[in-house]
Chimera marker file (.cmm) of the C-alpha trace (Angstrom):
<marker_set name="trace">
<marker id="1" x="13.994" y="-30.126" z="-15.359" r="1" g="1" b="0" radius="0.5"/>
<marker id="2" x="10.961" y="-27.861" z="-15.824" r="1" g="1" b="0" radius="0.5"/>
<marker id="3" x="12.910" y="-24.636" z="-15.232" r="1" g="1" b="0" radius="0.5"/>
<marker id="4" x="16.082" y="-23.909" z="-17.170" r="1" g="1" b="0" radius="0.5"/>
<marker id="5" x="17.862" y="-20.765" z="-16.037" r="1" g="1" b="0" radius="0.5"/>
<marker id="6" x="20.442" y="-19.291" z="-18.388" r="1" g="1" b="0" radius="0.5"/>
<marker id="7" x="21.996" y="-15.894" z="-18.718" r="1" g="1" b="0" radius="0.5"/>
<marker id="8" x="19.023" y="-13.582" z="-18.971" r="1" g="1" b="0" radius="0.5"/>
<marker id="9" x="16.392" y="-16.164" z="-20.008" r="1" g="1" b="0" radius="0.5"/>
<marker id="10" x="14.343" y="-18.631" z="-17.979" r="1" g="1" b="0" radius="0.5"/>
<marker id="11" x="12.629" y="-21.390" z="-19.934" r="1" g="1" b="0" radius="0.5"/>
<marker id="12" x="9.681" y="-23.049" z="-18.206" r="1" g="1" b="0" radius="0.5"/>
<marker id="13" x="8.566" y="-26.394" z="-19.633" r="1" g="1" b="0" radius="0.5"/>
<marker id="14" x="6.136" y="-29.045" z="-18.534" r="1" g="1" b="0" radius="0.5"/>
<marker id="15" x="4.930" y="-28.956" z="-14.937" r="1" g="1" b="0" radius="0.5"/>
<marker id="16" x="6.529" y="-26.188" z="-12.875" r="1" g="1" b="0" radius="0.5"/>
<marker id="17" x="6.164" y="-27.201" z="-9.217" r="1" g="1" b="0" radius="0.5"/>
<marker id="18" x="6.533" y="-25.470" z="-5.871" r="1" g="1" b="0" radius="0.5"/>
<marker id="19" x="10.085" y="-26.826" z="-5.707" r="1" g="1" b="0" radius="0.5"/>
<marker id="20" x="10.941" y="-24.758" z="-8.786" r="1" g="1" b="0" radius="0.5"/>
<marker id="21" x="9.560" y="-21.517" z="-7.352" r="1" g="1" b="0" radius="0.5"/>
<marker id="22" x="12.431" y="-20.537" z="-5.050" r="1" g="1" b="0" radius="0.5"/>
<marker id="23" x="15.245" y="-20.991" z="-7.590" r="1" g="1" b="0" radius="0.5"/>
<marker id="24" x="13.122" y="-19.108" z="-10.130" r="1" g="1" b="0" radius="0.5"/>
<marker id="25" x="12.429" y="-16.284" z="-7.664" r="1" g="1" b="0" radius="0.5"/>
<marker id="26" x="16.110" y="-16.009" z="-6.772" r="1" g="1" b="0" radius="0.5"/>
<marker id="27" x="17.097" y="-15.951" z="-10.440" r="1" g="1" b="0" radius="0.5"/>
<marker id="28" x="14.506" y="-13.248" z="-11.129" r="1" g="1" b="0" radius="0.5"/>
<marker id="29" x="15.915" y="-11.130" z="-8.282" r="1" g="1" b="0" radius="0.5"/>
<marker id="30" x="19.508" y="-11.598" z="-9.447" r="1" g="1" b="0" radius="0.5"/>
<marker id="31" x="18.979" y="-11.126" z="-13.188" r="1" g="1" b="0" radius="0.5"/>
<marker id="32" x="18.944" y="-7.724" z="-14.783" r="1" g="1" b="0" radius="0.5"/>
<marker id="33" x="16.062" y="-7.422" z="-17.282" r="1" g="1" b="0" radius="0.5"/>
<marker id="34" x="15.005" y="-11.091" z="-17.070" r="1" g="1" b="0" radius="0.5"/>
<marker id="35" x="13.104" y="-12.765" z="-19.881" r="1" g="1" b="0" radius="0.5"/>
<marker id="36" x="10.870" y="-15.821" z="-19.592" r="1" g="1" b="0" radius="0.5"/>
<marker id="37" x="9.777" y="-18.388" z="-22.162" r="1" g="1" b="0" radius="0.5"/>
<marker id="38" x="6.487" y="-20.066" z="-21.298" r="1" g="1" b="0" radius="0.5"/>
<marker id="39" x="5.567" y="-21.797" z="-24.567" r="1" g="1" b="0" radius="0.5"/>
<marker id="40" x="6.347" y="-25.275" z="-23.235" r="1" g="1" b="0" radius="0.5"/>
<marker id="41" x="4.819" y="-24.793" z="-19.787" r="1" g="1" b="0" radius="0.5"/>
<marker id="42" x="1.762" y="-26.966" z="-19.117" r="1" g="1" b="0" radius="0.5"/>
<marker id="43" x="1.253" y="-26.232" z="-15.400" r="1" g="1" b="0" radius="0.5"/>
<marker id="44" x="2.488" y="-23.351" z="-13.255" r="1" g="1" b="0" radius="0.5"/>
<marker id="45" x="2.376" y="-23.652" z="-9.475" r="1" g="1" b="0" radius="0.5"/>
<marker id="46" x="0.985" y="-20.545" z="-7.807" r="1" g="1" b="0" radius="0.5"/>
<marker id="47" x="4.282" y="-19.942" z="-5.966" r="1" g="1" b="0" radius="0.5"/>
<marker id="48" x="6.090" y="-19.711" z="-9.313" r="1" g="1" b="0" radius="0.5"/>
<marker id="49" x="3.307" y="-17.489" z="-10.646" r="1" g="1" b="0" radius="0.5"/>
<marker id="50" x="3.726" y="-15.171" z="-7.655" r="1" g="1" b="0" radius="0.5"/>
<marker id="51" x="7.459" y="-14.916" z="-8.348" r="1" g="1" b="0" radius="0.5"/>
<marker id="52" x="6.720" y="-13.987" z="-11.960" r="1" g="1" b="0" radius="0.5"/>
<marker id="53" x="4.075" y="-11.449" z="-10.971" r="1" g="1" b="0" radius="0.5"/>
<marker id="54" x="6.428" y="-9.815" z="-8.451" r="1" g="1" b="0" radius="0.5"/>
<marker id="55" x="9.346" y="-9.558" z="-10.893" r="1" g="1" b="0" radius="0.5"/>
<marker id="56" x="7.357" y="-8.745" z="-14.051" r="1" g="1" b="0" radius="0.5"/>
<marker id="57" x="9.903" y="-10.223" z="-16.486" r="1" g="1" b="0" radius="0.5"/>
<marker id="58" x="9.455" y="-9.844" z="-20.228" r="1" g="1" b="0" radius="0.5"/>
<marker id="59" x="7.619" y="-12.883" z="-21.622" r="1" g="1" b="0" radius="0.5"/>
<marker id="60" x="9.286" y="-13.764" z="-24.919" r="1" g="1" b="0" radius="0.5"/>
<marker id="61" x="7.083" y="-16.755" z="-25.755" r="1" g="1" b="0" radius="0.5"/>
<marker id="62" x="3.577" y="-17.028" z="-24.371" r="1" g="1" b="0" radius="0.5"/>
<marker id="63" x="2.129" y="-20.298" z="-23.105" r="1" g="1" b="0" radius="0.5"/>
<marker id="64" x="0.151" y="-22.377" z="-25.570" r="1" g="1" b="0" radius="0.5"/>
<marker id="65" x="-1.587" y="-24.529" z="-22.957" r="1" g="1" b="0" radius="0.5"/>
<marker id="66" x="-5.206" y="-23.256" z="-23.051" r="1" g="1" b="0" radius="0.5"/>
<marker id="67" x="-5.674" y="-22.399" z="-19.363" r="1" g="1" b="0" radius="0.5"/>
<marker id="68" x="-2.317" y="-20.650" z="-19.063" r="1" g="1" b="0" radius="0.5"/>
<marker id="69" x="-2.850" y="-18.821" z="-22.347" r="1" g="1" b="0" radius="0.5"/>
<marker id="70" x="-6.338" y="-17.637" z="-21.362" r="1" g="1" b="0" radius="0.5"/>
<marker id="71" x="-5.879" y="-16.732" z="-17.693" r="1" g="1" b="0" radius="0.5"/>
<marker id="72" x="-2.191" y="-16.424" z="-16.845" r="1" g="1" b="0" radius="0.5"/>
<marker id="73" x="-0.602" y="-14.846" z="-19.929" r="1" g="1" b="0" radius="0.5"/>
<marker id="74" x="-2.696" y="-11.663" z="-19.634" r="1" g="1" b="0" radius="0.5"/>
<marker id="75" x="-1.545" y="-11.235" z="-16.036" r="1" g="1" b="0" radius="0.5"/>
<marker id="76" x="2.082" y="-11.307" z="-17.167" r="1" g="1" b="0" radius="0.5"/>
<marker id="77" x="1.607" y="-8.988" z="-20.142" r="1" g="1" b="0" radius="0.5"/>
<marker id="78" x="3.132" y="-5.528" z="-19.903" r="1" g="1" b="0" radius="0.5"/>
<marker id="79" x="0.734" y="-2.887" z="-18.634" r="1" g="1" b="0" radius="0.5"/>
<marker id="80" x="-0.888" y="-0.677" z="-21.258" r="1" g="1" b="0" radius="0.5"/>
<marker id="81" x="0.530" y="2.820" z="-21.696" r="1" g="1" b="0" radius="0.5"/>
<marker id="82" x="-1.131" y="5.480" z="-19.572" r="1" g="1" b="0" radius="0.5"/>
<marker id="83" x="-3.974" y="7.451" z="-21.076" r="1" g="1" b="0" radius="0.5"/>
<marker id="84" x="-3.034" y="10.994" z="-22.015" r="1" g="1" b="0" radius="0.5"/>
<marker id="85" x="-4.408" y="13.737" z="-19.837" r="1" g="1" b="0" radius="0.5"/>
<link id1="1" id2="2" r="1" g="1" b="0" radius="0.2"/>
<link id1="2" id2="3" r="1" g="1" b="0" radius="0.2"/>
<link id1="3" id2="4" r="1" g="1" b="0" radius="0.2"/>
<link id1="4" id2="5" r="1" g="1" b="0" radius="0.2"/>
<link id1="5" id2="6" r="1" g="1" b="0" radius="0.2"/>
<link id1="6" id2="7" r="1" g="1" b="0" radius="0.2"/>
<link id1="7" id2="8" r="1" g="1" b="0" radius="0.2"/>
<link id1="8" id2="9" r="1" g="1" b="0" radius="0.2"/>
<link id1="9" id2="10" r="1" g="1" b="0" radius="0.2"/>
<link id1="10" id2="11" r="1" g="1" b="0" radius="0.2"/>
<link id1="11" id2="12" r="1" g="1" b="0" radius="0.2"/>
<link id1="12" id2="13" r="1" g="1" b="0" radius="0.2"/>
<link id1="13" id2="14" r="1" g="1" b="0" radius="0.2"/>
<link id1="14" id2="15" r="1" g="1" b="0" radius="0.2"/>
<link id1="15" id2="16" r="1" g="1" b="0" radius="0.2"/>
<link id1="16" id2="17" r="1" g="1" b="0" radius="0.2"/>
<link id1="17" id2="18" r="1" g="1" b="0" radius="0.2"/>
<link id1="18" id2="19" r="1" g="1" b="0" radius="0.2"/>
<link id1="19" id2="20" r="1" g="1" b="0" radius="0.2"/>
<link id1="20" id2="21" r="1" g="1" b="0" radius="0.2"/>
<link id1="21" id2="22" r="1" g="1" b="0" radius="0.2"/>
<link id1="22" id2="23" r="1" g="1" b="0" radius="0.2"/>
<link id1="23" id2="24" r="1" g="1" b="0" radius="0.2"/>
<link id1="24" id2="25" r="1" g="1" b="0" radius="0.2"/>
<link id1="25" id2="26" r="1" g="1" b="0" radius="0.2"/>
<link id1="26" id2="27" r="1" g="1" b="0" radius="0.2"/>
<link id1="27" id2="28" r="1" g="1" b="0" radius="0.2"/>
<link id1="28" id2="29" r="1" g="1" b="0" radius="0.2"/>
<link id1="29" id2="30" r="1" g="1" b="0" radius="0.2"/>
<link id1="30" id2="31" r="1" g="1" b="0" radius="0.2"/>
<link id1="31" id2="32" r="1" g="1" b="0" radius="0.2"/>
<link id1="32" id2="33" r="1" g="1" b="0" radius="0.2"/>
<link id1="33" id2="34" r="1" g="1" b="0" radius="0.2"/>
<link id1="34" id2="35" r="1" g="1" b="0" radius="0.2"/>
<link id1="35" id2="36" r="1" g="1" b="0" radius="0.2"/>
<link id1="36" id2="37" r="1" g="1" b="0" radius="0.2"/>
<link id1="37" id2="38" r="1" g="1" b="0" radius="0.2"/>
<link id1="38" id2="39" r="1" g="1" b="0" radius="0.2"/>
<link id1="39" id2="40" r="1" g="1" b="0" radius="0.2"/>
<link id1="40" id2="41" r="1" g="1" b="0" radius="0.2"/>
<link id1="41" id2="42" r="1" g="1" b="0" radius="0.2"/>
<link id1="42" id2="43" r="1" g="1" b="0" radius="0.2"/>
<link id1="43" id2="44" r="1" g="1" b="0" radius="0.2"/>
<link id1="44" id2="45" r="1" g="1" b="0" radius="0.2"/>
<link id1="45" id2="46" r="1" g="1" b="0" radius="0.2"/>
<link id1="46" id2="47" r="1" g="1" b="0" radius="0.2"/>
<link id1="47" id2="48" r="1" g="1" b="0" radius="0.2"/>
<link id1="48" id2="49" r="1" g="1" b="0" radius="0.2"/>
<link id1="49" id2="50" r="1" g="1" b="0" radius="0.2"/>
<link id1="50" id2="51" r="1" g="1" b="0" radius="0.2"/>
<link id1="51" id2="52" r="1" g="1" b="0" radius="0.2"/>
<link id1="52" id2="53" r="1" g="1" b="0" radius="0.2"/>
<link id1="53" id2="54" r="1" g="1" b="0" radius="0.2"/>
<link id1="54" id2="55" r="1" g="1" b="0" radius="0.2"/>
<link id1="55" id2="56" r="1" g="1" b="0" radius="0.2"/>
<link id1="56" id2="57" r="1" g="1" b="0" radius="0.2"/>
<link id1="57" id2="58" r="1" g="1" b="0" radius="0.2"/>
<link id1="58" id2="59" r="1" g="1" b="0" radius="0.2"/>
<link id1="59" id2="60" r="1" g="1" b="0" radius="0.2"/>
<link id1="60" id2="61" r="1" g="1" b="0" radius="0.2"/>
<link id1="61" id2="62" r="1" g="1" b="0" radius="0.2"/>
<link id1="62" id2="63" r="1" g="1" b="0" radius="0.2"/>
<link id1="63" id2="64" r="1" g="1" b="0" radius="0.2"/>
<link id1="64" id2="65" r="1" g="1" b="0" radius="0.2"/>
<link id1="65" id2="66" r="1" g="1" b="0" radius="0.2"/>
<link id1="66" id2="67" r="1" g="1" b="0" radius="0.2"/>
<link id1="67" id2="68" r="1" g="1" b="0" radius="0.2"/>
<link id1="68" id2="69" r="1" g="1" b="0" radius="0.2"/>
<link id1="69" id2="70" r="1" g="1" b="0" radius="0.2"/>
<link id1="70" id2="71" r="1" g="1" b="0" radius="0.2"/>
<link id1="71" id2="72" r="1" g="1" b="0" radius="0.2"/>
<link id1="72" id2="73" r="1" g="1" b="0" radius="0.2"/>
<link id1="73" id2="74" r="1" g="1" b="0" radius="0.2"/>
<link id1="74" id2="75" r="1" g="1" b="0" radius="0.2"/>
<link id1="75" id2="76" r="1" g="1" b="0" radius="0.2"/>
<link id1="76" id2="77" r="1" g="1" b="0" radius="0.2"/>
<link id1="77" id2="78" r="1" g="1" b="0" radius="0.2"/>
<link id1="78" id2="79" r="1" g="1" b="0" radius="0.2"/>
<link id1="79" id2="80" r="1" g="1" b="0" radius="0.2"/>
<link id1="80" id2="81" r="1" g="1" b="0" radius="0.2"/>
<link id1="81" id2="82" r="1" g="1" b="0" radius="0.2"/>
<link id1="82" id2="83" r="1" g="1" b="0" radius="0.2"/>
<link id1="83" id2="84" r="1" g="1" b="0" radius="0.2"/>
<link id1="84" id2="85" r="1" g="1" b="0" radius="0.2"/>
</marker_set>
């Protein structure tokens, strides 16, 4: 299974499909301070990406797949601190 949901941590591996998006979104809504591991993810359906972008979970291991690392990981990174004044 490409999405493993445990207490507080979701691990995404391999190809995450549209069928995985709804359980992931529900878990993200129900989990306080969710964390996500993306190191083993090789493909992320846009529905799953939207769930991650809406929930903004902490990413504890970034994807290593080149496209996800280059284009998706920065979108999921925490926002920079505000500029003073």
